[in-house]
C-alpha positions, -999 to +999 in steps of 0.1 A: +897+099+675+885+065+676+871+046+707+878+011+713+850-015+706+839-017+744+834+023+745+805+038+732+813+070+709+810+106+724+814+124+693+816+119+654+842+132+627+821+145+592+847+138+566+824+165+545+826+164+505+857+159+486+874+188+471+906+196+454+926+214+482+931+246+456+896+252+460+898+254+497+888+291+499+866+294+470+843+270+482+842+285+514+834+317+507+809+300+478+790+280+504+791+314+531+775+337+507+751+309+494+741+307+532+740+344+537+721+350+507+694+323+514+686+336+547+683+372+533+661+360+505+637+338+527+638+363+553+627+389+526+597+369+516+586+366+549+589+401+558+566+407+522+540+381+531+537+392+567+533+433+561+517+431+528+478+429+534+473+415+499+495+385+505+489+374+543+455+371+538+457+345+510+466+304+520+490+306+489+514+330+508+508+316+541+523+284+526+552+303+508+560+322+544+559+287+566+582+273+536+607+303+537+609+295+579+618+258+568+644+268+542+660+291+566+659+263+591+674+233+567+701+257+560+713+267+594+712+234+602+737+218+573+754+247+557+775+262+583+789+229+595+796+222+558+817+250+558+838+240+584+848+211+561+866+234+541+884+252+575+918+235+586+919+208+612+892+185+623+863+197+640+844+168+654+805+168+662+795+158+698+773+130+697+743+148+711+746+174+683+748+148+658+715+132+669+699+169+673+710+174+634+695+141+621+662+148+639+658+186+628+667+174+594+642+152+589+615+171+610+622+199+586+628+181+554+592+163+557+574+194+570+587+206+539+573+176+521+539+179+535+539+215+528+545+208+493+516+187+490+495+213+505+504+242+482+496+216+453+466+211+466+458+248+473+468+254+432+442+226+425+414+245+446+420+279+433+422+269+395+399+241+395+373+254+423+379+290+416+338+300+430+340+275+460+379+284+468+372+313+495+350+284+515+372+256+508+403+269+519+395+296+543+423+309+573+409+285+599+416+255+576+450+270+565+461+269+599+448+240+611+468+222+576+498+241+586+498+228+620+493+194+609+525+196+584+544+206+614+529+177+640+535+151+614+573+161+605+582+165+643+568+128+644+584+114+615+619+133+625+617+117+662+608+082+646+639+083+627+664+097+649+652+076+680+656+043+654+691+053+645+707+062+676+689+035+697+717+013+681+752+012+696+781+032+682+813+020+694+836+029+668+850+040+641+837+076+640+840+088+608+811+097+590+817+098+552+794+127+547+791+164+554+761+161+578+746+133+601+721+116+579+703+078+584+725+057+558+761+074+564+754+073+603+737+034+602+775+024+585+792+030+620+767+010+644+781-016+659+747-042+655+728-050+628+710-025+611+687-045+585+654-035+605+668+001+607+673+001+569+638-014+560+617+009+581+636+038+568+631+025+536+594+020+541+588+052+563+606+076+539+591+058+509+558+063+519+557+098+526+579+107+498+556+084+472+520+096+491+530+134+487+545+131+450+515+111+440+491+136+455+509+165+438+512+146+406+471+139+412+467+175+415+489+188+387+470+166+365+437+179+373+449+211+372+464+212+336+431+196+325+415+225+337+438+251+324+435+238+291+401+245+291+404+282+296+397+294+260+419+328+258+458+324+256+466+350+283+444+329+310+461+299+303+496+317+305+488+329+338+476+300+350+506+280+339+530+309+354+508+309+392+520+268+390+554+273+375+575+280+404+559+254+424+569+227+400+600+238+395+607+239+431+592+202+437+611+188+410+645+202+423+637+187+458+620+154+451+648+142+426+676+141+448+657+128+478+643+100+459+681+093+449+694+093+481+668+072+501+646+050+477+675+029+464+693+001+476+722+009+503+751+019+484+783+041+492+783+065+460+801+095+459+773+109+440+752+106+473+767+138+487+764+160+454+726+153+454+722+160+493+732+192+483+702+204+467+673+199+493+700+209+520+718+239+500+708+246+465+671+240+468+668+267+500+687+291+482+667+291+449+634+290+463+631+329+468+647+335+432+620+313+420+591+327+438+597+360+432+611+362+396+583+342+384+556+352+408+539+385+395+522+391+432+553+388+450+570+412+425+542+441+430+543+434+469+580+440+468+574+472+447+547+484+471+569+476+503+599+500+489+574+523+479+580+525+442+559+552+422+525+542+409+518+512+435+501+525+465+475+534+446+467+501+436+466+487+474 
């Protein structure tokens, strides 16, 4: 499947993640179920937020609905291709599909990063500025912020894809990873990749570090405000409101920092770490936001017509 050095590649082979052959069927079924449940769980949240009048008018749940769309997209881009690693035979990915996969992964991934920051800012306004919250975070501003996150994510993804695939690739064509991502693809380039590696480190580093700093700053202010609440029940409800977001942010940022913000190495842990933002986090988000969020659970009960709930609308 390799090309000679004078010929540019037209396809890549994703080597996938290493696994014992006896677990081939189990892993295929596991990731198939993970993918199906990810789609169903996020679709359920999207439907609940859309149809429930008490949720779709609140910015926090508009952000949650957008997060569900992103999770469904990231899962669809990565997991079906990952599952092909557990089937028989070599299944190459065309060059153009590799470009598209890298672009959309970084487009949706950076948009998710921006969205987590907006969700933290929303919680900061709701808890630290409760009286001014309806004015500061209105529907128009919420729409502008979400649109800005999508545009910024698209630009970020385009920069990464253009920089990566402007280089010549003439062989070998085996990507030592389970999807087309920057570090793994750059190892196959037939040219010096120093500039690419530096720009990638700075670009992704700035996005991740800035978003994480703003989230951290928001939650420092939120924690101080919560500690000033006099009643134990009030503090518990405030912490519960933010707990889901903190959990998701931690699961998302730690693996991303491990993969992109360290010196170039070809560690077997990279693939395991990449499973979190690509497969595990999209699967866990619906569980975290429904099990820890009282508003979503009540909306689910109203949607299925639970006795005694309609009167609360």
